[in-house]
C-alpha positions in Angstrom: 1.7 83.4 74.3 1.2 82.8 70.6 2.3 85.6 68.2 0.3 86.8 65.2 1.3 89.0 62.3 -0.8 91.4 60.2 -0.4 89.1 57.3 -1.9 86.2 59.2 -4.9 88.4 60.2 -5.3 89.6 56.6 -5.3 86.1 55.2 -7.7 84.8 57.9 -10.4 87.3 57.0 -9.4 87.9 53.3 -8.9 91.6 53.9 -7.9 93.8 51.0 -4.3 95.2 51.1 -4.7 98.9 50.2 -1.0 99.9 50.5 2.3 98.1 49.7 3.4 95.1 51.6 6.2 96.9 53.5 4.6 96.5 57.0 2.4 93.4 56.4 4.6 91.3 58.6 4.4 93.5 61.7 3.6 91.8 65.0 0.3 92.4 66.7 0.8 92.3 70.5 -2.7 93.4 71.7 -6.2 92.0 71.0 -7.9 95.3 71.8 -9.1 97.3 68.8 -9.1 101.1 68.7 -11.7 103.2 67.0 -10.0 106.6 66.9 -13.0 109.0 67.1 -11.5 111.5 69.5 -8.2 111.3 67.6 -9.9 112.4 64.4 -11.0 115.4 66.4 -7.4 116.1 67.4 -7.2 114.6 70.9 -4.2 112.3 71.0 -3.3 112.6 74.7 -4.2 109.0 75.4 -3.9 107.6 71.9 -3.4 103.7 72.0 -0.8 103.7 69.3 0.0 100.0 69.7 -3.5 98.8 68.8 -5.0 98.1 65.4 -6.9 101.3 64.3 -10.3 100.6 62.9 -12.0 103.4 60.9 -15.6 103.2 59.7 -18.1 105.5 58.1 -18.4 107.8 61.1 -14.7 108.4 61.5 -14.1 108.9 57.8 -17.1 111.2 57.2 -16.0 113.4 60.1 -12.4 113.4 58.8 -13.4 114.5 55.4 -15.0 117.7 56.8 -11.7 118.8 58.3 -9.5 121.4 56.7 -6.7 120.0 54.5 -3.9 120.8 57.0 -5.7 119.1 59.8 -6.4 116.0 57.8 -2.7 115.7 57.0 -1.6 116.2 60.6 -4.2 113.8 62.0 -3.2 111.0 59.8 0.5 111.6 60.5 -0.2 111.3 64.2 -2.4 108.3 63.7 0.2 106.3 61.8 3.2 105.7 64.1 6.0 103.2 63.9 4.3 101.3 66.8 0.9 101.0 65.0 0.4 97.5 63.7 -2.2 98.4 61.0 -5.1 100.6 60.0 -8.3 98.8 58.9 -11.0 100.5 56.9 -14.5 98.9 57.4 -17.7 99.2 55.5 -15.8 99.5 52.2 -15.0 103.2 52.8 -12.6 104.9 50.5 -9.0 105.4 51.7 -8.3 109.1 52.1 -5.1 110.2 50.3 -3.8 111.7 53.5 -3.9 108.2 55.1 -2.2 106.6 52.2 0.7 109.2 52.4 1.1 109.0 56.2 0.9 105.2 56.2 3.5 105.0 53.5 5.9 107.2 55.3 5.5 105.2 58.6 5.4 101.8 56.9 1.9 101.1 58.4 -0.2 98.6 56.3 -3.7 99.7 55.5 -6.3 97.0 55.1 -9.9 97.2 53.9 -13.1 95.1 54.1 -16.7 95.5 53.0 -17.9 94.5 56.4 -19.9 96.6 58.9 -17.6 98.3 61.5 -19.1 96.7 64.6 -19.1 93.3 63.2 -15.6 93.6 61.9 -14.4 94.8 65.3 -15.9 91.8 67.0 -14.4 89.4 64.4 -10.9 90.8 64.8 -11.1 91.0 68.6 -12.2 87.4 69.0 -9.5 86.2 66.6 -6.7 88.1 68.2 -7.9 87.2 71.7 -7.7 83.6 70.9 -4.3 83.8 69.2 -2.7 86.0 71.9 -4.2 84.2 74.9 -1.8 82.6 77.5 -0.9 79.1 76.4 0.2 75.9 78.1 1.0 72.6 76.5 -0.4 69.5 78.2 0.3 65.8 77.5 -3.0 64.2 76.6 -5.6 63.5 73.9 -8.5 65.9 73.1 -11.6 64.6 71.5 -15.0 66.2 70.5 -17.7 63.8 71.8 -21.3 64.9 71.1 -20.1 68.5 71.1 -18.3 68.1 74.5 -14.6 68.8 74.5 -13.1 65.9 76.5 -9.4 65.8 77.3 -8.1 62.3 78.1 -5.1 62.3 80.4 -3.0 59.6 82.1 0.5 58.1 82.2 2.2 57.0 79.1 1.0 53.6 77.8 -2.3 53.6 79.7 -4.3 53.6 76.5 -5.2 57.2 75.7 -4.6 57.1 72.0 -6.2 53.7 71.6 -9.3 54.9 73.3 -9.4 58.0 71.1 -9.1 55.8 68.0 -12.1 53.8 69.2 -14.1 57.0 69.8 -13.3 58.2 66.3 -14.5 54.9 64.9 -17.8 55.5 66.9 -18.3 58.8 65.0 -16.6 61.3 67.2 -13.8 63.8 66.3 -10.2 63.9 67.1 -8.7 67.3 68.0 -5.2 66.5 69.3 -3.1 63.5 70.2 -0.2 63.4 72.6 0.3 67.1 72.9 -2.5 69.6 73.4 -1.9 73.4 73.2 -4.4 75.0 75.5 -5.2 78.8 75.3 -7.0 80.6 78.1 -9.1 83.0 76.1 -11.1 84.0 79.2 -11.7 82.9 82.8 -12.7 79.2 82.7 -12.7 79.2 78.9 -9.9 76.9 77.6 -9.5 76.2 73.9 -7.4 73.3 72.9 -5.7 72.6 69.6 -2.9 70.4 68.2 0.6 71.6 67.3 0.8 72.2 63.6 3.1 69.2 63.1 0.7 66.8 64.8 -2.5 68.0 63.3 -4.9 65.1 62.4 -2.2 62.6 63.5 -2.6 59.7 66.0 0.1 57.4 67.4 -0.8 53.8 68.0 1.9 51.6 69.6 2.7 48.7 67.3 1.2 50.4 64.3 2.9 53.8 64.3 1.6 57.3 63.2 -1.7 57.3 61.3 -3.5 60.1 59.6 -7.1 60.2 61.0 -8.4 62.5 58.3 -7.1 60.3 55.5 -8.4 57.1 57.0 -11.8 58.3 58.3 -12.5 61.6 56.4 -12.7 65.3 57.2 -15.7 64.7 59.6 -13.4 62.7 61.9 -11.2 65.7 62.9 -11.5 69.2 64.3 -8.9 71.9 64.5 -9.8 73.2 68.0 -12.3 72.7 70.8 -13.2 74.2 74.1 -12.2 71.8 76.9 -15.0 71.3 79.5 -14.3 67.8 80.8 -11.0 66.1 81.8 -10.9 62.3 82.2 -7.8 60.8 83.8 -7.1 57.2 83.0 -5.2 55.3 85.7 -4.4 51.6 86.2 -6.9 49.9 88.6 -5.7 50.1 92.2 -7.6 47.5 94.4 -6.8 49.5 97.5 -8.2 52.7 96.2 -11.8 53.8 96.7 -13.3 55.1 93.4 -16.4 57.3 93.2 -19.4 55.1 92.6 -22.2 57.7 92.8 -20.8 60.8 91.1 -22.0 63.2 93.7 -18.7 65.0 94.3 -17.2 66.9 91.3 -13.5 67.2 91.2 -11.7 70.0 89.4 -8.4 70.3 87.5 -6.7 73.7 87.5 -5.1 74.7 84.2 -3.6 78.2 84.3 -6.2 80.3 86.1 -9.2 78.2 85.1 -10.8 75.1 86.5 -12.3 72.1 84.5 -14.4 69.2 85.7 -12.3 66.1 86.2 -13.2 62.4 86.4 -10.9 59.5 87.3 -11.6 56.3 85.4 -9.8 53.2 86.4 -8.4 50.9 83.7 -8.6 47.2 83.9 -9.2 44.3 81.5 -12.8 44.0 80.4 -13.7 47.7 80.7 -14.8 49.4 77.5 -13.1 52.8 78.0 -14.5 54.4 74.8 -18.1 53.6 75.9 -17.4 54.8 79.4 -16.0 58.1 78.2 -18.8 58.5 75.7 -21.4 58.1 78.5 -19.4 60.5 80.8 -19.6 63.2 78.1 -23.4 62.6 77.7 -23.9 62.7 81.5 -21.9 66.0 81.6 -24.3 67.5 79.1 -27.3 66.3 81.1 -25.9 67.8 84.3 -25.5 71.1 82.6 -29.2 70.9 81.6 -30.1 70.3 85.2 -30.6 66.5 85.1 -28.3 64.9 87.7 -28.9 61.1 88.0 -26.7 60.8 91.1 -28.6 63.5 93.0 -32.0 62.1 92.0 -30.9 58.6 93.2 -29.6 60.1 96.5 -32.8 62.0 97.0 -34.9 58.9 96.4 -32.7 56.9 98.7 -33.0 59.5 101.5 -36.8 59.5 101.0 -37.0 55.7 101.4 -34.8 55.8 104.5 -37.0 58.6 106.0 -40.1 56.6 105.2 -38.8 53.4 106.8 -37.6 55.4 109.8 -41.0 56.9 110.2 -42.7 53.5 109.9 -40.4 52.0 112.5 -41.1 54.9 114.9 -44.9 54.3 114.4 -44.6 50.7 115.3 -42.8 51.5 118.5 -45.6 53.9 119.4 -48.2 51.2 119.3 -46.6 49.2 122.1 
């Protein structure tokens, strides 16, 4: 699981720091955001103190109507040593009671001139992605026509060379050799490169090349959802490969499943074009257009028609 600090979140959304930087490097362990409405009314029995506390116009306007002593006690109970941060949305003014309580507990207070609901969604999505379960897989991830395709196979089978050809054809490299995969939800896998390998591609005989420097910023992408896995394997003449595409295999990664194709490698096969077509065919299938099923249905219709004609001829004798 990847960690994230309050500073990283603040820099990601360019939030204003309304207190000193004493707690800006606190770790955030949960992606859930808390809007402490009941807590402002004094009910702290089930207060989720380990979550980021998001205060908007509703909470602050109610808070300002409380007696002074209640305002002081509520903010002291809100700001605990376990609280990662307090975020003020909608550009609301920070109450002095919050500033004092946050300073005593070392809780950073951040602000943004963004509507509360929208800011809550932004923070939740960001933290869910950063804190999701992660697994590192050996492979190459490429964005082909908007389809996240992860190319897998044994070392030396030609994964990186195929990715280079795809980049030359106008597609985008996400990660080479090592793909960090985060499961942000059931069957939703987001892949990205390790920071050290970002935008880099290894070609045997040439070495490490910088794809962004060679082909420009449009040739790379920092992350992509993985929806299709293509495994390259050396051609085995004794193995039966799928020639129709009716059956759809799945690859299990963590608790999610992704569509998987096995593409045999042999001299004369243009792998980049094959993978490009596989990505386009995947998109068509998701739009309800399945060439393999249409062919099978037509073939079945022809067989039934010929069988009926043969039965008719028998009946004439």
